[in-house]
N, C-alpha and C positions, 0 to 999 in steps of 0.2 A: 202642274207637273208636265202637262203636254206642251205648254209654251216654252218651258226650260229645255226640254229635249229637242223641240223644233229649232230653237235658237242655237243650241250646240250643233245640231245637224247642219244648219245653214253655215255656221262658222267653219265647220270642218270641210265643207265642200267649196266655199267661196272666198275664204280669207286669203289663201295663197294667190288665186287668180286676181283678186282685187288688188292685192299688194303689187303684183307684177304689172298690172295695168297702170297703177299710180307711178311706179318707178319708171316705166316706159314713157309715159306722158311727160314726166319731169325732165327726163333726159332729152326728149325731143324738143321741148320748149327751150331748154338751155342751149341746145345745139343751134337752134334757129334764131335765138334772141341775143345771146352773148358770145357765140362762137365756140362753145364747147366742142372739142373734137368728137366725132361720132365713135371713135375707138375707145372713148372713156365714158364714165357715167353709166355703166350697165352694159354697154356694148351693142345696143340695138342700132342697126344701120352700119355697123363697122365694115362688113364685107361688101356693102353696096357703095362704098366711097373710097376714093384715093386720098382723102384728106386725113392724114395721120399727123400727130404732133411732131414726129421726127422729120417729116417732110416740110413742115412749115418754116418759113423764113422770117427772121426778125430784121427788118430794114432800119438801119440807123443812119440818119443824115444830120449833118451839122452845118451851121452857118457861122462864118468867122466874122471878125470885126469889120471887114469891108463889105459884108453881105454876100460873099461868095459861098455857094452851096458845095459842101464836101460830103461825099458818100464814105461812110466808115464801115469797114469790114466787120460784120457782127461777131465773127469768130475771134477777132482781136480784142474784144471787150469781154469775152466769156470769163476771163480770169477774175473779173469783178463779182461774179455771181456763182452760187453753188449750182450743181447739176439739178438739184431739186427746184431751185428758183427758175432756171431756164425751161425746165419741163412744164412748170406751172404757167409760165408766161405764154408758152406755145400752145398748151392745152386749153387754157381758160384765160384768154387775153382781155382781162378787165382793164378799164381805164386807170384805176388806181395802181395796178401793177406796172402798167406801161409808164405811168408818170414817175414812179420810183426808179424804174430802169433808166429812163432818160435823165433824171436828176443825178443818179449815181454815175452815169457816163460823164456828165458835165462836171461833177465834183471831182472825178478821178484825175482831172488835169492838174489840180492843185497839189496832189500827192506825187511829187517828182520821184520819190524813191520807188513807188509802185509802178510808175510809167517808164522807168529807165529803158527797157528793151522795146517799148512800143511807142516811141515818140512820133514815128511816122504814122502809126495807126490812129492815134488820137491827137490831133493838132492842139497845141497849147493855147491858141487864140480863139477858141470856140465861144460864141455868145449864146447860141441856141442849139439844142439837140432835139430832133424829131424822131420818134420811134413808132413803127407800124408793123403789124404781123400780117403776113401774106400766106395764103394756102393754095394747094393744088385744086384745080377745078376741072372736071371732065365734062366736055360739051358733047352730048350724045348725037346731036344733029350733024356736027362736023367731024366727030370722032377725034377731037383734039384735046390735049391737056395743056393747061396754062395756069400761071399764077394769077390770083386776084386778091385784092385787099380784103382782109377779114375784119380788121379793126380800123377805126379812124386814126389818123396821125395824132399822136399826143406829144406836146412840146414841153420842154423845160428851158427856161431862160435864166440868164444871170441877172 
């Protein structure tokens, strides 16, 4: 009887703090290993960072048949994705998501009806598309804010 009441007492006192510690550690690990925005996943660290998913940039570059590098305005390809997909890519830029993003941009060229108004935004002769997510970074020593690459560049080719 004493062991049961001691166990219940310990659970009542320590279950919630232990759970909060586990959630905090998980969010911190995801933020530092796979680029989860500090403003998501529980919110720990969000007020100490300028890195919000709304401020992250998706850099889209293409290479045409002659090997010329073409920068594609990422807002011009937003019509290919739902708002939920774009938020997920910016918040949690995993390699698989970036690969799907790049492949969808590359495949969108073949759908002429979809591309009618955006022919200049997505050139028809792309052979390769590279996608990368960039985030804001505050340097305390110099008091400067700049963009830095958050994810590796992921490519899709024909």
